[in-house]
C-alpha positions as CSV (number, residue, x, y, z in Angstrom):
1,M,70.9,77.1,101.2
2,L,70.3,74.7,98.4
3,D,66.9,73.0,97.9
4,I,67.2,69.4,99.3
5,Q,65.2,68.1,96.3
6,F,67.8,69.7,94.0
7,I,70.6,68.0,95.9
8,R,68.7,64.6,95.7
9,D,68.3,65.0,91.9
10,N,71.7,66.6,91.1
11,P,74.4,65.4,93.5
12,D,77.1,65.5,90.8
13,K,76.1,69.0,89.8
14,V,76.3,70.2,93.4
15,K,79.7,68.6,93.8
16,N,81.1,70.1,90.6
17,A,79.8,73.5,91.4
18,A,81.5,73.4,94.8
19,K,84.7,72.2,93.2
20,D,84.5,75.0,90.7
21,K,84.3,77.5,93.5
22,G,87.5,76.2,95.0
23,L,86.2,73.9,97.7
24,D,87.9,70.6,98.5
25,E,86.4,67.9,96.4
26,N,86.7,65.1,99.0
27,M,85.1,67.3,101.7
28,V,82.2,68.2,99.4
29,E,81.7,64.6,98.4
30,K,81.5,63.5,102.0
31,T,79.2,66.3,102.9
32,I,76.8,65.4,100.1
33,E,76.9,61.7,101.1
34,E,76.0,62.6,104.6
35,V,73.3,65.0,103.5
36,L,71.7,62.2,101.5
37,R,72.0,59.7,104.3
38,L,70.4,62.0,106.8
39,D,67.7,62.9,104.3
40,S,66.9,59.2,103.8
41,N,66.5,58.8,107.6
42,L,64.5,62.0,108.0
43,R,61.9,61.5,105.3
44,P,60.2,58.3,106.7
45,L,60.3,59.8,110.2
46,D,58.7,63.0,108.9
47,Q,56.0,61.0,107.1
48,E,55.3,59.0,110.2
49,I,54.9,62.2,112.3
50,Q,52.7,63.8,109.7
51,K,50.5,60.7,109.7
52,L,50.3,60.8,113.5
53,R,49.4,64.4,113.5
54,A,46.6,63.9,111.0
55,E,45.2,61.1,113.1
56,R,45.4,63.2,116.2
57,N,43.6,66.1,114.5
58,K,40.9,63.8,113.2
59,I,40.2,62.5,116.7
60,S,40.4,66.0,118.2
61,S,37.8,67.3,115.8
62,K,35.3,65.0,117.5
63,F,35.7,66.7,120.8
64,K,35.6,70.3,119.4
65,G,39.0,71.2,120.6
66,K,38.7,69.8,124.2
67,K,41.9,68.9,125.8
68,I,42.7,65.2,125.7
69,S,43.7,64.1,129.2
70,A,43.2,61.3,131.6
71,V,41.7,61.8,135.1
72,D,43.1,59.4,137.7
73,G,44.4,57.3,134.8
74,K,40.9,56.8,133.3
75,F,39.2,58.3,130.2
76,P,35.4,58.9,129.9
77,E,33.9,55.5,129.1
78,K,31.9,56.8,126.1
79,F,35.0,57.8,124.2
80,Q,37.6,55.6,125.9
81,D,39.0,54.1,122.8
82,D,39.4,57.5,121.1
83,Y,41.0,59.0,124.1
84,K,43.4,56.1,124.6
85,K,44.4,56.3,120.9
86,A,44.8,60.1,121.1
87,F,46.9,59.8,124.3
88,A,49.1,57.2,122.7
89,I,49.6,59.4,119.7
90,K,50.5,62.3,121.9
91,Q,53.1,60.2,123.7
92,K,54.6,58.9,120.5
93,L,54.9,62.4,119.0
94,K,56.6,63.5,122.2
95,D,59.2,60.9,121.5
96,L,59.5,61.3,117.7
97,E,59.3,65.1,117.2
98,P,62.6,65.9,119.1
99,Q,64.3,63.2,116.9
100,L,63.0,64.9,113.8
101,K,64.1,68.3,115.0
102,K,67.6,67.0,115.8
103,L,67.8,65.4,112.4
104,E,66.6,68.6,110.6
105,A,69.2,70.7,112.5
106,S,72.0,68.3,111.5
107,L,70.8,68.2,107.9
108,N,70.6,72.0,107.6
109,D,74.0,72.4,109.1
110,L,75.4,70.2,106.4
111,I,73.4,71.8,103.6
112,F,74.7,75.2,104.8
113,R,78.2,74.1,104.0
114,L,77.3,73.6,100.3
115,P,77.8,76.8,98.2
116,N,75.3,78.3,95.8
117,I,75.4,77.0,92.3
118,P,77.0,79.4,89.8
119,K,74.8,80.6,87.0
120,E,75.3,78.7,83.7
121,D,76.8,81.8,82.0
122,V,79.6,82.1,84.7
123,H,82.8,80.7,83.3
124,I,84.9,78.2,85.2
125,G,88.2,79.6,86.6
126,K,90.5,79.3,89.5
127,D,90.8,82.8,90.9
128,E,90.7,86.5,90.0
129,T,93.3,86.0,87.3
130,D,90.7,84.1,85.3
131,N,88.0,86.9,85.5
132,K,86.9,88.4,82.2
133,V,86.8,92.1,81.2
134,L,83.4,92.6,79.5
135,R,83.8,96.3,78.4
136,K,85.5,99.6,79.2
137,W,84.1,103.1,79.4
138,G,85.6,106.5,79.5
139,K,88.9,108.1,78.4
140,I,91.9,107.5,80.6
141,P,93.4,110.9,81.6
142,K,96.8,111.8,80.3
143,F,98.9,114.0,82.5
144,D,102.0,116.1,81.7
145,F,103.2,115.3,85.2
146,K,103.5,112.2,87.3
147,P,100.1,111.6,88.9
148,K,100.2,111.6,92.7
149,H,98.7,108.9,95.0
150,H,95.4,109.8,96.6
151,L,97.0,109.8,100.1
152,D,99.6,112.3,99.0
153,L,96.9,114.5,97.5
154,G,94.7,114.1,100.5
155,T,97.4,114.9,103.0
156,S,98.7,118.0,101.1
157,L,95.1,119.3,100.8
158,D,94.3,118.5,104.4
159,I,91.3,116.4,103.6
160,I,92.6,112.9,104.6
161,D,94.6,112.2,107.8
162,V,95.7,108.6,108.4
163,K,98.6,109.6,110.7
164,R,96.5,110.8,113.5
165,A,93.9,108.1,112.9
166,S,96.6,105.5,113.5
167,K,97.3,107.1,116.9
168,V,93.6,106.8,117.8
169,S,92.4,103.6,116.1
170,G,95.4,101.9,114.6
171,S,96.3,101.0,111.0
172,R,93.7,101.0,108.2
173,F,91.7,103.9,109.6
174,A,91.4,107.5,108.4
175,Y,89.9,110.8,109.2
176,L,88.1,112.6,106.3
177,K,88.3,116.3,106.8
178,N,87.2,119.6,105.3
179,E,86.1,119.3,101.6
180,A,86.4,115.5,101.7
181,V,83.5,115.4,104.1
182,L,81.4,117.6,101.9
183,L,82.4,115.4,98.9
184,E,81.3,112.2,100.7
185,F,77.8,113.6,101.5
186,A,77.6,115.0,98.0
187,L,78.1,111.5,96.6
188,V,75.6,110.1,99.1
189,Q,73.0,112.7,98.3
190,F,73.5,112.3,94.5
191,A,73.2,108.6,94.7
192,L,70.1,108.7,97.0
193,N,68.4,111.3,94.7
194,T,69.2,109.3,91.5
195,L,68.0,106.0,92.9
196,N,65.0,107.3,94.8
197,Q,63.7,108.8,91.5
198,K,63.9,105.3,90.0
199,G,61.7,103.9,92.8
200,F,64.3,102.7,95.3
201,I,63.2,103.0,98.9
202,P,65.8,105.0,100.9
203,I,66.7,103.3,104.2
204,I,69.3,103.5,106.9
205,P,69.8,100.0,108.5
206,P,71.1,98.9,111.9
207,A,74.9,98.6,112.1
208,L,74.6,95.4,114.1
209,T,72.9,92.1,113.2
210,K,72.2,89.1,115.4
211,V,74.7,86.3,115.0
212,A,72.0,83.8,114.0
213,V,70.7,86.2,111.3
214,F,74.2,86.9,110.0
215,H,74.9,83.2,109.6
216,K,71.8,82.8,107.5
217,L,73.3,85.2,104.9
218,G,75.7,82.5,103.9
219,Y,79.0,84.3,104.5
220,S,80.1,82.4,107.6
221,E,81.0,79.1,106.0
222,H,84.6,78.2,105.1
223,G,86.1,81.0,107.2
224,G,84.0,83.8,105.7
225,N,83.1,85.3,109.0
226,E,86.8,86.0,109.7
227,D,86.4,89.2,107.8
228,Y,83.8,90.6,110.1
229,Y,83.8,92.0,113.6
230,L,82.0,90.1,116.4
231,V,80.6,92.2,119.2
232,Y,79.7,90.4,122.5
233,D,78.5,91.2,126.0
234,P,81.6,91.4,128.2
235,K,79.5,90.9,131.3
236,K,78.8,87.3,130.3
237,E,81.6,84.9,131.0
238,D,80.3,82.5,128.4
239,P,78.2,84.8,126.1
240,E,75.3,83.0,124.4
241,E,74.7,83.6,120.7
242,E,71.7,85.7,121.5
243,A,73.9,88.2,123.3
244,N,76.3,88.5,120.4
245,Y,76.2,90.7,117.3
246,Y,78.1,91.2,114.0
247,L,79.0,94.6,112.8
248,I,77.7,94.8,109.2
249,G,80.3,94.6,106.5
250,T,77.8,96.2,104.0
251,A,74.3,97.5,104.3
252,E,73.0,94.4,102.5
253,H,73.8,92.3,105.7
254,A,71.0,94.2,107.5
255,I,68.7,94.8,104.4
256,V,68.5,91.2,103.0
257,P,67.0,89.9,106.3
258,Y,64.4,92.7,106.4
259,Y,61.5,90.4,105.4
260,Q,62.7,87.3,107.3
261,N,59.9,84.8,107.9
262,E,57.5,86.8,105.8
263,I,55.5,86.2,102.6
264,L,55.4,89.0,100.1
265,N,52.8,89.7,97.4
266,H,54.2,89.1,94.0
267,T,52.5,92.1,92.6
268,K,54.6,94.3,94.9
269,L,57.9,92.9,93.6
270,P,60.6,93.9,92.9
271,K,61.3,95.5,96.2
272,R,64.3,97.8,95.8
273,F,66.1,99.5,98.6
274,V,68.9,102.1,98.6
275,A,70.8,102.2,101.9
276,F,73.4,104.4,103.4
277,S,75.5,103.0,106.2
278,S,79.0,102.6,107.6
279,A,80.6,99.2,107.0
280,F,83.2,97.3,109.0
281,R,85.7,94.8,107.7
282,R,88.6,93.1,109.5
283,E,90.4,92.5,106.2
284,A,91.7,89.3,107.9
285,G,92.9,87.8,104.7
286,S,94.5,91.0,103.4
287,Y,97.5,91.4,105.7
288,G,100.1,93.8,104.2
289,K,97.9,94.5,101.1
290,D,97.0,98.1,100.1
291,T,98.0,99.5,103.4
292,K,98.7,103.0,102.1
293,G,95.7,105.4,102.1
294,I,92.0,104.6,102.2
295,L,91.5,101.9,99.6
296,R,91.4,99.0,102.1
297,V,90.3,100.1,105.5
298,H,88.4,98.7,108.5
299,Q,85.6,101.3,108.5
300,F,84.1,102.9,105.4
301,D,80.8,104.3,104.2
302,K,78.7,103.0,101.4
303,V,75.5,103.6,99.4
304,E,74.2,100.1,98.7
305,M,71.3,98.7,96.6
306,V,69.3,95.6,97.5
307,S,66.6,94.1,95.3
308,I,64.1,91.4,96.1
309,T,62.4,89.9,93.1
310,T,60.9,86.8,91.4
311,P,63.1,84.1,89.9
312,E,61.7,85.0,86.4
313,K,63.0,88.5,86.7
314,S,66.2,87.8,88.6
315,D,68.7,87.8,85.7
316,E,67.1,91.0,84.2
317,E,67.3,92.6,87.6
318,H,71.0,91.8,87.9
319,E,71.8,93.5,84.6
320,Y,69.7,96.5,85.8
321,L,71.7,96.9,89.0
322,L,74.9,96.8,86.9
323,S,73.6,99.4,84.5
324,L,72.9,101.7,87.5
325,E,76.4,101.3,88.8
326,E,77.7,102.3,85.4
327,E,75.3,105.2,85.2
328,L,76.5,106.6,88.6
329,F,80.2,106.4,87.6
330,Q,79.6,107.8,84.1
331,A,77.9,110.8,85.8
332,L,81.3,111.4,87.6
333,N,83.1,110.9,84.3
334,I,85.4,108.2,85.9
335,P,86.9,105.7,83.4
336,Y,86.1,102.1,84.4
337,Q,85.9,98.6,83.2
338,V,83.3,95.9,83.9
339,V,84.6,92.6,85.0
340,K,82.7,89.3,85.3
341,M,83.9,87.0,88.0
342,C,84.8,83.4,87.3
343,T,83.5,80.5,89.5
344,G,86.7,80.5,91.7
345,D,86.2,84.2,92.6
346,L,82.6,83.9,93.7
347,G,81.6,84.0,97.3
348,H,79.7,81.1,99.1
349,P,76.2,82.4,98.5
350,T,76.9,84.1,95.1
351,A,75.6,82.7,91.8
352,R,77.0,85.5,89.6
353,K,79.0,88.7,90.2
354,Y,80.2,91.7,88.3
355,D,82.8,94.1,89.5
356,L,83.2,97.7,88.3
357,E,86.8,98.8,88.4
358,A,87.8,102.5,88.2
359,W,91.0,103.7,86.6
360,I,93.6,104.7,89.3
361,P,96.3,106.9,87.6
362,S,98.9,106.5,90.4
363,E,98.8,102.7,90.0
364,N,98.3,102.8,86.2
365,K,95.6,100.2,86.5
366,Y,91.9,99.6,87.3
367,R,90.8,98.9,90.8
368,E,87.5,97.6,92.1
369,V,85.1,100.3,93.3
370,T,81.7,98.5,93.2
371,S,80.2,95.1,92.7
372,T,76.8,93.6,92.1
373,S,75.8,90.0,92.9
374,T,72.8,87.7,92.7
375,T,72.4,85.0,95.3
376,T,69.2,83.6,93.7
377,D,67.1,81.9,96.4
378,Y,70.1,80.8,98.4
379,Q,69.7,83.4,101.1
380,S,65.9,83.6,101.0
381,R,65.7,79.8,101.8
382,R,67.8,80.3,104.9
383,L,65.7,83.4,105.9
384,K,62.4,81.9,104.9
385,I,61.4,84.8,102.7
386,K,58.7,83.9,100.1
387,Y,56.2,85.4,97.8
388,Q,52.6,84.4,97.0
389,D,51.8,83.8,93.4
390,I,48.5,82.4,92.2
391,G,48.1,80.1,95.2
392,K,51.7,79.1,95.3
393,R,54.4,80.2,97.7
394,K,57.9,80.4,96.3
395,F,61.2,81.7,97.5
396,V,62.3,85.2,96.3
397,H,65.6,86.0,94.7
398,M,68.0,88.3,96.4
399,L,70.4,90.7,94.6
400,N,72.7,93.4,95.8
401,G,74.9,96.1,94.3
402,T,77.1,99.0,95.5
403,A,76.1,102.4,94.2
404,Y,79.1,104.1,95.7
405,A,81.7,102.8,98.1
406,I,82.5,106.3,99.3
407,G,86.2,106.0,100.1
408,R,87.1,104.3,96.9
409,T,85.0,106.7,94.9
410,I,86.8,109.6,96.5
411,I,90.1,108.0,95.5
412,A,89.0,107.8,91.9
413,I,87.8,111.4,91.9
414,L,91.0,112.7,93.5
415,E,93.3,110.9,91.2
416,N,91.5,111.3,87.9
417,N,90.8,115.0,88.5
418,Q,94.2,116.1,90.0
419,Q,95.9,119.1,88.5
420,K,99.6,119.9,88.2
421,D,99.4,122.4,91.2
422,G,98.0,119.6,93.4
423,S,94.4,120.9,93.4
424,I,91.4,118.7,92.5
425,T,88.7,119.6,90.0
426,I,85.2,118.6,91.3
427,P,83.0,116.6,88.8
428,P,80.3,119.1,87.5
429,I,77.5,116.8,88.7
430,L,78.6,117.2,92.3
431,R,79.3,120.9,92.3
432,P,75.7,121.9,93.3
433,Y,76.0,119.6,96.3
434,V,79.4,120.7,97.6
435,G,79.2,124.4,96.7
436,F,82.7,124.7,95.1
437,D,84.4,123.8,91.8
438,S,87.8,122.6,93.1
439,I,89.8,121.7,96.2
440,K,92.9,123.7,96.6
441,S,95.8,123.8,99.0
442,K,95.3,125.7,102.2
443,N,97.9,128.2,103.5
444,G,99.0,127.9,107.1
445,K,97.1,124.8,107.8
């Protein structure tokens, strides 16, 4: 969420940032107007409550913490005036505090609807067509044959089976088999080893998060939660939010809230995690898109990076995560390009995002395989994650980046390393993990 003081001081900047992200300008303007109206009502009420609490505490200190109460409607004569005053304050707070709580809830609900402000270096654009390619790496392979699609390769080698998966689970699911399974865990182990050596903390997160926690991540606004699976207790006719869960769409959904409601020591930052998990996406907005193969599926595995740092180190950390993504794909010798997202292609909580797109020979183009984003203090404000720095408490900055999205990385490996006979050459860096140099056709499968 945005800082209320920032909204007070920069309403036009907030409005323009939301417009640049593609939100309806009139809706945003009305939201900001209502935020400022509620804030103007809340502040004097909050000040009155703080003043009453201070008076109550001052009186209470005279009685060394004794409970202020009346017996048969009368207070001890010696302290009658103080007791009457304290009792009156108590009754007034009983009336005002619920009003404040209600106002705060309404205000926060509105602020949640306002997206994070894009970083100043992010260019304004409408959608993905306005994204900018920053650089390319690697040599695009040249074949003396027509390169096959990864599904055709995977099916003929008996390492990917979507036909039987569709019978069991429906479309956009797949079985990985045989060498593909070993290849997946080779990628996982290589990424974990590489990042653990760089000080990342290995972690396996829960696959479910509470609904309330998920909403604090900032993906639920403006239909964002339509991409995720909601799990609820079928025994409850009208399930309460506490009984509901979201399946994580990426490990960051469970790692970012790890320190919720905690205060970290600034000398211990950055905190860097590398997580392995399965991820689940409904792909609600992608009907009919990339239905062949395992590029866009409902369930997939990932190795994900999450970093928690100070605002001063945030931009540097973002570039570092991007460099690690590049290092991991260079190790596989997969050609790629780095793309910087424009404002219109940024998510609700995101302030800056880079995509790494690998070359896919069968499509003769680059496709996204990883991304890295900074959400600045947008998520930490919702989750109340701060750090202590020389007597001051400040909100941390949150960043995330994909090391390997396993399915898409396997696609890139299969297609870029395919041979004329249909076999696949394994990248040398992975051979010690898998125990073989290539994947070849099996006779009599």
